[in-house]
N, C-alpha and C positions, 0 to 999 in steps of 0.2 A: 630560728626556723623562718623561712620566707613565707609571706602571705601574698600570694599572687592572684590577680583577677584576670580571666581570659574572656575576651569579647570577640566573637566570630561574626563577621559581616556577610550578609547575603548579597549585598550590592545589587538589589533588585534581582534580576535573573542572571546578571553577569557572572556571579560566583555560584549561586544556588543552582543554576542550570547544569552544572558539571560536578559540583561538590555538595555533599550532604552536610550543610553547616551545623545542623542540630547534632549529627553524629560526631562531628569534630569537636563541638563544645562538650559533649558528654564524655568523650575519650580524654579530653584535657582535664576534666574534673577529677579523674582518677589518678592523676599524676601527683607525686609528693610536692607539697608546697602550694598547690593550687587550692584556694579556699572558696573561689567563686568562679562560675563559668556560665555563659549563655550566648545565644546567637540572636541577631537582630537584623531587620531588613536594611536599614541604612545607618551605620554607625557614625558616619560623618555629619548626619543631620543634627539639628539642634536637640531633638529628643534623645538621639543616640549619645550625644556628648553629655547631656544632663544625666543620663543613666550611668555613664562612666563615673562622673563626679560623685553621684550619690553612693555608688558601690564602694568607691575609695573610702568615703567617710564611714559608711555603715559597717563595712567589713574590715576596716582598719588595714587596707591594702598597702603593702610597701613595694609593690611592683605591679605593672599593668602590661598585658600583651594584647594587641589588637591584630587579629588575623583578618586581613582585608586586602587592599590594593597595594601598589608600590609605595614605599616610604616617601618617595619624591612627591607624591600627591598629597598625603595627609599626615605625615609624621608630625609636622609642626602643629597641625590642628589638635591632635590627641595629646601632644606634650603640653600645649597651652592649656587644655582642659585639665590635665593632671596637675599642672602647676596651680591652677585656680582652686583645686580641691586640696591643696596642701602637700602634694606628693612631688618629690624632686622630679623635674621633667625628664631627666635622663635615666629614670627608672621606668620609663614608658618605652616600649619597643613595638615594632610591627613585624608580622610575618606576611610575606607577599604570597597570598593564595589566589590572586586574580591573574596578573600578568605571567607569573611563574608556574601557575597550576591550572586554573580554570581555562584560561584563554588558549593554552597550548595543548589541552586535552579535550577540547570541545567535540572532537570527532570520535571520542572513545566512550566507554560506559561510565556511568556516574561513580561506579566503584573505584575505578582508577584514580579519578580526581579526588575522591574522598580519602583514599589511602595516602596519596601524596600530601593532601591538606593536613592530615594527621601528623605525618612526618615533619613537615615544615613547622607546624605549630609546636610540636614536642621539642624540636631542636632550638627554636627561639626561646622557649621557656627555660631550658637549661642554660642558655646564654644569659638570659635575663637574671637568673638567680645570682650570677656573678657580676652583675652591673654595679659600678660604683656610683654614688650620688655626686655626679660631676657638677661643676659650676661654670657658667659662661665666663669667658676671658674678657676682661675690660682692657682696651687699648687706647691710649691717648691719641688724639687726632690733631694734626697740624692743619688748621683750616685755611690753607692757601692752595691754589691749584696751578698746575703747569699745563699749558696747551702747546703742543708741538705742531706747528704748521699754521700759517696765516692766510690760508685760502678762505672761501666763504664758510665752510664748515667750522674751521678753527675760530674765525671771527665771531660766528654766531655763538659758539660754545663759550668763548671768553666773555662776550657781552652779557649772556644770560647768567653766568656765574657771578660776574661783577654786579649785575643788577640784583642778585640775591644777597648782596652785601659782603661777598668774600673777595679777597685779593687774588689776582691772576697774574702769572708770569706767561707771556706769550712769546714764543721763540719762532722766528722765521729765518730760514737760511738765505733767502734772497734779500737784496737791499730794501725791498718794499713788501708790505703785505698786499693781499689781493689775489694771489694765486692765478690759476688759469682763467678764472672768471674775468679778471682785469683785461685779458686779451680779447674778449668777445665784443662783437659789435652790438647785436640785439639778442634777446633771449626768447626762446619759445616757451609756451605758446602765445604769450601776450605781446611779443615783439616790442617790449620796452627796452630802452637803452641800458646796456649792461653797466656802464660806468655811472649812469644816473642813479641806479638803485644800489650799486656797490660802494661808491665813493662816500656817501653819508655814513655808512657803517664803518668804513676805514677811518674816517675822521673821528667818529664816536669812540673808536678804540684808542686813538691818540689822546683824546681829551678826557677819557674816563680816569679818574684818580685811583680807581681800584686796579687798573691794568698797568703792569710794567712791561713795556715792549722791548724785546731784544731782537732787532732786525739784523740781518747779515750775521747770524749766529747759528751754532749747531749744538745739539745735545751730545755730549761725549760719554756720559756715564750716568746711570741711575742705580742707586743703592737703596736698600731699605725695604719697607713693606707698607701695606695699606695704612694710611694715616700718618706714615713717617718715612717719607722718601727724601734722600739727599741727591740733588741733581747737579752735575757739573756741566757748565755751559761755556763753550768757547766763543768769544766775541771776536770775529775776524777784523783785522785792521782795515779801516776805511781810508786811513791817511787824511781824515778830516775830523777835527774836534767837534763833536756833536753839541757840546755846551756853548761853543763860540759861533758855530755856523748859523746864519740867519735864513738860509735857503734862497738867497737872492738870485742865484744862477749866473752870476758874473763870471765865475771860474769856468763854467761849462761853455759860455759864449766865447770866451777868449782862447780856449784850448785849441791848438792848431792841428791836433792829431785825432784820427778816427780808428775805430775797430768795428767788426761786425756786431750788430745788435742782437743779443739773445732774445730780448722781448719781442722784437719784430721778426724773429725766426729766420734771420739771414736775408730778409727782403730789402734791408737798407743798413746803413751804418750809424753809429753813435759816436759821441766824443769819448776820449779815453777817461776823462772825469765825467761822470754821468749820474742821472737818476733814471730808472728804467722807463718811466712814462710820466707825463706831466702831472698826474694826480697822485704821485707816489706818496706813501705814508710809511715811514717818516720822509720828509722832503729834504733829506741830507744826501749830498752826492757822495759817490764812491770812486776812488781812483783804481782803474784797471792796471795794476802794477806790471803784469807780464807784457802789456802792450804800451806802457808809458816810457818814453825815452829818458825821463828823469831817473827812473829805476834801472833801466837797461844800459844807458850810456852816460848817465849823469849830465844830461843836456836838457834844455827847456826850463821847466819850473814856472811857466807863465801863470799858472793858476795861483801859485803862492804870491806872485807879484801883484796881481789884481785884487786879491782877497782883502777887503777892508778890515774885517774883524780878525785877520791873521789866523784863520781856522785850519789852514793847510799844514799838516805835520807829516813830512816824509819819513820821519823816524818812528812813527807810531808802530807798535807791535800788537799781535794778538793778545788778548787778555782772557783769563779763565775766572769765572765766578761760580760760586756755589749757592744754591737756593734750597731751602727746606720747604717741602710741600707735602700735602696729605693725599693728593690724587693727581693723576696724569691723564690728559686727554690727547690721544694721538690722532691728528688730522692732517697727515702729510700729503694727501691728494694723489694725483695720478700724473702720467705723462702720455703723450701719443707715441705709438710705436715708431721708432726711427724710420724716416722716409727712405733712407738708403737701402732698406730691405726690400724695396719694391721696384727693382730694376726692370721687372717684366712689364710694368706700366710706363716705363720710360723715365721714371724719376731719376734725376742725376744726369741723364743724357739730354733731355729736352727741358729747356728753361720754363716752358709754359705748362709743364705738369707740376702741380703744387698740391700741398696738403689742405685739408679742410681748415685747420687752424691758421694757415697762411692766408686762406681766402677771408677768414674773419678779420685779419689785419688789413687786407685790402678794402674791406667794406666799412671799416671803422673810421669815423671822422678824425680820430687821433692817430690813424695809421700812416704808413709811408706815402700813400697817395691822397691823403686827405679825404678818404671815403669814396673816391672814384675807383671803379673797377677797371684796372689797367693790367694788361698782361706783362709779366716780368721781362720778356725778351726785348720788346721794343716800345713799351709804354702805350701801345694802342688799346682802345676800348674793344673788348671781344664781343662779337655778335652771337657766336655759338659757343656754349660751354657744356662739356660733358662731365657729369658727376658720377663717379663709380663708388658704389657702396660695398660694404663688407671687405674692405681691403685689409687683410690680416686677421680680421675677426672670423670666428668659426672656421679657422683654417689650421688644421693639425700640422700641416707642413711648416707653418710659421710658429708652431708651438702654442697657438691660441685656440682653444676649443670652445670658448664661451662667446656669447653675443656681447658686443660693447654697449648695447642698450640705448645710447644717445644718438647714434649715427643716423638712423632713419629720420629722426626729428631735426637734427641740425642740417642734414642735407635738404630737407624740405624747406627749412628756413633759408638756406643759401639760395635756393631757386627763387624764392620770393625776393630776397635782397637784390639778386641779379636783375630780376625783371623790373623792380622798382627803380633801379639806378640806370639800367639800359632798357629803355622802353621797347625798342625794336628787337631785343635779344631773345634767343630761344635756348631754353635749358633742357637737356636730356639726362635722364637718370637711369643707369643700369643697376638693377637690384635683384637680390635673390628672393626676398619676401619683405613685406613691410611690417615692422613691429612698433606699434604706436599705442602703448598700453596705459598711458597716463590720462589724467582728467583733461578733456578737450584736445587730446593729442590726435585722435583719428580725424576730428573735424579740421584740425590744422593741416594735416597732410592732404585731405580732400580739397582744401582751399588752394594749396599750392598747385594742384592738378587742374581744378575746375575754374578757378578765378585767374590764377597767374600763368596758366598754360604750360606748366612743366610736363614734358613728355616722358612718362615712365615706361621703361622697357624691361620686362622680366627676363633676365638672362645674364650670363657671365661674359666678360670681355676676354677675347682670345688673343688679340694683338693690338699694339699701339706703335705707330711709327710716324715719322715726319715726311711731309710731301708739300713742296711749294709754299713753305711758311705756315702750313697747317699741321695740326696734330690729328692724324687719322686714327679713329677708334673702330676696331672691328669686333663684332660680338653677335650674340644670338638673341632673338626675341621669341621666347618659347610659347608665348600666348598666340602669336600669329604663325609660329613655326617657320620663321624666316631668318635669313642672315641680314645683319645690319652693318652698314659702313657709314660713319659720320665724320665729316671733315670739320674738326673743331678748332676754334681759336685758342682754347684753353681747356685743360683737363684738371679736375679737382678730385683728389682721392680722400675718401672717408676712412682714414686709417684707424687701427684698433687702439682702444684705450688700454694701457698697460700700467703696471705698478711702477712707482718711482725708482729710479736708479739709486741703489744703496738701501732699498727698503729692507733687504735681508739683514744687513749690518745693524740697522736701527732695531729690528726685531730682537736680535741677540743682545743688544745693549740694554733694552728695557725688559727683556724676558717674556716676550709674547710669541705666539705661533703665527706661521704664515702658510698659505697653500702653495702648490707647485708653480703658480703664476706670480708669486711674490706678494699677493694681497693678504692683509692681516686677517686672522681667524677670530671671529666672535666666539664667546663661550657657548652660546646656543643660538642658532639662526632665528628661532621663533620666540623663545622665552627670555633670552638674555642677549638681544641683538647688538647692544653696544658695550657689553662687558667682555673681558678676556679671562683666560685661566689665571692670570696674575691679578689677584684682587687689588682694587684701587686703581687699575689702569683701564681706561675706556677708549672706545674707538668712535670716530665720526667721519662721515664723508667717504670719498672715493678711494681712500687707502684700504677700504674693505672690499672694493670691487667697483665696477662702473656704476655711476649714479648721475642723475641730472641735478640741477640746482635745487629744486624744491625738496628732493629727497635728502640732499646733503645738508640743507638748512634744518630739516626735521631731525636728522641724526645728530647734528650739533647741539640742538636744544635738548634732545633726549639724553645725550652724554652729560650735559650741564645739569639736567634734573637729577641724574644719578649722583653727581658730585655734590650737589646741594643737599641731597638726602643724607649722604655720608657726613657732611659738615653740619648737620642739624644739632649735634651735641658735641661737647668737648671730648667725650669718650665714646667708643663704639664697643658694643658687646658682640662677641663672636662665639660660634659653637666651640665647645672644648674638645672636639674630636681631633686631637693633635697627637703627634708622636712624642715620646719621652725616652730619654736615654738613662740606663742604669750605669752610672759613672764607674762603679766598682768592677763591672764586667767588661766595659768597653776597652778594646785593645788598640784603639786609634789607627785602624787600618784605612779609614776614610772611604770605604766602599759606599757608605751611605751618602757622603758628600757628593760623590760622582753620580750616584743613581738619582738623587732628588731632582725632579723636574722643575721645582720651584725655588731652588737655591736657598732652602729653608734651614739647612744644617751647617753649622760653623765649626771650625777647629778651635777648641777652647783650651787655653794653657792654664794649668794650675800652678800658682806660685805661693811661697810661704811669706811670712811677714817681712823677710829680708829681701824679697824679690827674686829668690832662687826658684828656678823651674822645678816643680815636683812631679809633673806628669802632664799628659794631654788626654782629652777625650772629646767626643762629639757632643754638640749642644744644639738643641732644636729651638729655633726662633718661632715662638707660638704665634706671632703676628703674621708670619709668612706661610707657615705650614697649612696645607689644604687637606690633610688627613687622608691622602691617597694610599698610604701603606707601602709604597715602593721601598722605602728605607728598611722596613721590617723584613721584607723578603731578601734584601741585599745583605743584611747584617749577618756575618758568619759566626759571630760570638753570641748571637741571640741577646744582645744588650738593649734592643729597642722594642718597645711595645706601643701599640696605638690605643689611646683611650677609647673605651667602648668596644674595642675589638682586640682585647688582649689575647695572648696565646691560651691562657686558661679558659677564656670564654669560647674561643674558636674550637679548641679541643673538646670542650664540654658539649658543644653543639654536634660535632662530628660523632662523638661517642654515643650521643642520644640517638642518632640515626642508625 
């Protein structure tokens, strides 16, 4: 016979204001199996927990029910107290009489809430009677991490994990780490040189013995579960032997052929054998095979001739490596909305209409103009530049309903850079509204206006056309209620921040969710901002949505903290609320395999001692299962039960109601 104790919480006036908790406790005392029942003002308080512990010992309780708030709030609290008193923690349950009762009936009489409180408590008691004394599942943990993406967020995460004493595999699909931050000239709001603060971290990654860097590589497959992932990585052929190459640059200097530079965003060209930028890490060149005459026509080969260490290998092929890791950090970053989508602003028709990122390269000392602001059409220094904000952002017609978050700030920065480099220049900014929500951000924008003379015009641009070598911008200034026409030497578009091309494919590969814009979904935006629904996989940086550099660095460190927490012991204990399959009943229809959102169910083949196949059935991987119960609903043969929520328990609760 069960010996159950019932504790009804008043939660101050949260519950007591709508539910007569004393009455609920008295009604519970009358139920078979309940040997102790009482109500208390705050069960989650220290005195409340002590009361629960004492009752377990004094009345020899073998089950505890706390009628209070949501189990998400305090189930762990009461299970920990039960465990401390010698009771199996999974023989402690909660009935939610706050969110599901008191809060939804606050506008009715107390009688309504009390009746419902009685019902919820009675149902939970009947379910509790059939609870099994479960034990936490111990899973071995491979204490190595994978970081996908070598931008500033990925770099920060990798360095923090390595400094925590754990090995890291850092995978970057470009020939060098650095990401979009490597393209920037200065950074707001401090206006320090982007390369000056980024390059030391890049070098630190290369020198750190705990970090294995796979540049020019892509993750093809991720199998397994938290603590035990197997990752397949494709290392693309560079046609340069990394072990032999010294990074002298002789091959690049002697190469006679050029192609458009991706890093410089089409503003200039690069050699066919190249490193993306002077500070590249690793400093190993890559041959652009589609544009190399040696590969296309079997001509040239000058790079191989001049290479002293004989590092050039035209026969090199892609290689695939497998790595075992216990956690994955996804930090794949962002890209700017393709400029070709902005024909209405003249992009693609007028050479002197460029994007904000292209302006960054013009302003950078390592850029195509050596840091001088020169317009692309004729190389002249522009005297008048118009900056247009919200180009693509907050524009449903372009499919982007969100604010790109960084545009207001980098446009203000651009006006400063322009004025500092062209002393007589005048910057005009067309804006919808200014969003400067970070620390010292508002002051930064005011400085651009008040000290550096940027002219801000609140309104939208209606037309852009060319006239006598100028780019004429027509728009409205809603503050002065007037039409504006500016003859500019150059126009800069603050284009929208969008998710990386191929982000949806990577999401499917690693088993995480994404929103309609292609940004990855966190488990909970407030309580679990760097975790995903796939346990052991974490997010960092602008792959989650538009972010500035400080926020990306913060998220990288946050993800690293979660990884190091997971790696704090060789085994992790997880909740035993997982599905299990009755092998004798399973008819191998695989509906559960299809339905499971976490890929936690496998097809298991039964063989005899001679290796003959005797049958098949579904099998749940306890390390992956998240206890959602979808498989239970999908199983037509009723072969699957969920621990803690068995059919017997659920039907008992329903019958009690």
